C-alpha positions in Angstrom: 150.9 114.3 80.5 151.1 110.5 80.6 148.2 108.2 80.1 148.8 106.4 83.6 148.7 109.4 85.4 145.2 109.9 83.5 144.3 106.4 84.3 144.7 106.9 88.0 143.4 110.4 88.4 140.5 110.4 85.3 139.3 114.1 86.9 142.4 115.6 85.5 141.0 115.6 82.1 138.9 118.5 83.7 142.2 121.1 83.3 143.0 120.2 80.0 143.7 122.2 77.6 142.3 120.9 74.0 145.4 120.6 72.7 146.5 118.7 75.7 142.9 116.7 75.1 143.8 115.4 71.6 146.7 114.1 72.8 145.0 112.2 75.5 142.3 111.0 72.9 145.0 110.5 70.3 147.0 108.4 72.9 143.5 106.3 74.4 143.3 105.2 70.4 146.9 104.0 69.6 146.8 102.1 73.2 143.6 100.8 72.6 144.9 99.6 68.5 147.5 97.8 70.1 145.0 95.5 73.1 144.3 96.9 76.3 143.1 94.9 79.3 139.3 94.8 80.7 140.9 97.3 83.6 142.9 99.6 81.3 139.5 99.7 79.4 137.5 100.6 82.3 140.0 103.2 83.2 139.8 104.5 79.8 135.9 104.9 80.1 136.1 106.6 83.3 138.4 109.5 81.3 136.0 109.9 79.2 133.1 109.9 81.8 135.5 113.0 83.3 135.9 115.0 79.7 133.4 117.9 80.4 132.8 118.6 76.8 130.1 115.7 75.8 131.0 116.4 71.8 134.8 115.8 72.9 134.4 112.8 74.8 132.0 111.3 71.9 134.8 112.0 69.3 137.4 110.3 71.6 134.9 106.7 72.3 134.4 107.2 68.1 138.8 107.3 67.7 139.3 104.3 69.9 136.0 102.2 68.7 137.0 102.9 65.1 140.3 101.1 66.1 139.0 97.5 66.8 135.2 97.6 66.8 134.2 94.1 68.0 136.5 94.4 70.6 134.8 98.0 72.0 131.9 96.6 72.4 132.9 93.5 73.9 134.8 95.4 76.6 132.1 98.1 76.6 129.8 95.8 77.4 132.0 94.7 80.4 132.4 97.7 82.1 130.9 98.7 85.3 129.5 102.0 83.4 128.2 100.6 80.9 124.3 101.9 81.7 125.3 105.6 82.3 127.4 104.8 78.7 124.6 103.2 77.0 122.2 106.1 78.6 124.3 109.1 78.0 126.9 107.9 74.2 124.7 105.4 72.3 123.2 107.1 70.2 126.4 109.0 69.2 128.7 106.3 69.0 127.8 103.1 68.8 126.3 101.4 65.9 124.7 97.9 67.6 
């Protein structure tokens, strides 16, 4: 499945098998390491919010963050869903 389709319909991740979720996670991390716009980053975060398993969502966030920690922090703070991430995921992935 291509990332553009996932970004357009984040809920699709709820129908994916675990190996497909790994493909999405790796694809997003690779794309982030190449540099993404704030809009694409926002869509990535919507995909992560749609992942039904919080452990897998946290692993995906960590994979993305590890590619460029400073850019991750900057772009995450710009997200419209920043408060949800801060409340739900900060204790797992963010080292402020």
